[in-house]
C-alpha positions as CSV (number, residue, x, y, z in Angstrom):
1,M,-15.4,57.5,-79.2
2,K,-14.8,61.2,-78.8
3,D,-17.1,63.4,-80.8
4,K,-19.7,60.6,-81.2
5,V,-23.3,60.3,-79.9
6,I,-23.9,57.3,-77.8
7,S,-26.8,55.8,-75.8
8,T,-26.3,55.1,-72.1
9,K,-27.6,52.2,-70.2
10,D,-30.5,54.5,-69.2
11,N,-31.3,55.2,-72.9
12,L,-30.0,58.7,-72.7
13,R,-28.4,60.1,-75.8
14,M,-25.1,61.7,-75.0
15,Y,-22.4,63.5,-77.0
16,V,-18.9,62.4,-76.0
17,L,-16.8,65.5,-75.3
18,D,-13.6,63.7,-74.1
19,E,-12.3,60.3,-73.1
20,L,-9.4,59.1,-71.0
21,E,-7.9,56.1,-69.4
22,Y,-7.2,55.7,-65.7
23,K,-5.9,52.6,-64.0
24,N,-6.6,50.5,-67.1
25,K,-10.2,51.6,-67.3
26,K,-11.8,54.0,-69.8
27,Y,-13.9,57.0,-68.9
28,I,-15.9,59.4,-70.9
29,M,-17.2,62.9,-70.3
30,C,-20.4,63.6,-72.2
31,I,-23.4,65.9,-72.4
32,G,-27.0,65.2,-73.2
33,V,-28.3,65.7,-76.7
34,D,-31.8,65.6,-78.2
35,E,-33.1,63.5,-81.1
36,N,-31.5,66.1,-83.5
37,D,-28.1,65.8,-81.7
38,E,-28.5,69.3,-80.3
39,I,-26.9,69.8,-76.9
40,I,-29.4,69.9,-74.0
41,G,-28.4,70.9,-70.5
42,T,-25.2,72.3,-69.3
43,N,-23.8,69.8,-66.9
44,P,-21.5,67.1,-68.3
45,H,-21.7,63.5,-67.0
46,I,-18.8,61.2,-66.5
47,Y,-19.2,57.4,-67.0
48,E,-16.9,54.4,-66.9
49,V,-17.2,52.5,-70.2
50,S,-16.5,49.0,-71.3
51,V,-17.2,46.9,-74.3
52,E,-19.2,43.7,-73.7
53,E,-20.1,41.4,-76.6
54,N,-19.5,44.3,-79.1
55,D,-21.8,46.6,-77.1
56,L,-20.7,49.8,-75.4
57,V,-21.7,49.6,-71.7
58,T,-21.8,52.8,-69.6
59,S,-21.8,52.7,-65.8
60,D,-21.6,55.2,-63.0
61,I,-18.4,55.5,-61.1
62,T,-19.1,54.0,-57.7
63,D,-15.7,54.5,-56.1
64,F,-15.6,58.1,-54.7
65,E,-11.8,58.3,-54.9
66,V,-11.7,57.2,-58.5
67,A,-14.6,59.6,-59.4
68,S,-12.7,62.5,-57.8
69,V,-9.5,61.8,-59.6
70,V,-11.2,61.2,-63.0
71,N,-13.3,64.4,-62.6
72,N,-10.2,66.4,-61.8
73,M,-8.4,64.9,-64.8
74,F,-11.2,65.9,-67.1
75,L,-11.4,69.4,-65.5
76,A,-7.6,69.9,-66.0
77,R,-7.9,68.9,-69.6
78,T,-10.8,71.1,-70.3
79,Q,-9.0,74.1,-68.8
80,N,-5.9,73.5,-70.9
81,N,-7.9,73.6,-74.2
């Protein structure tokens, strides 16, 4: 999924910067893109993702502890690259 443009549940177009797995769930870090796939904005978003009936489903992370851990994992990976 990394380096792909996806559409979120809110019909936002997002470019996937990175992905990881935590506690058997997948998470992606992405940034908004316009209709020409040009990056818009500067703040990345992090979503939990799953596949349901061959469709990619994005959802917000509702558990604060999980969100904190996943955010820190992405941050650490970003700083190491």
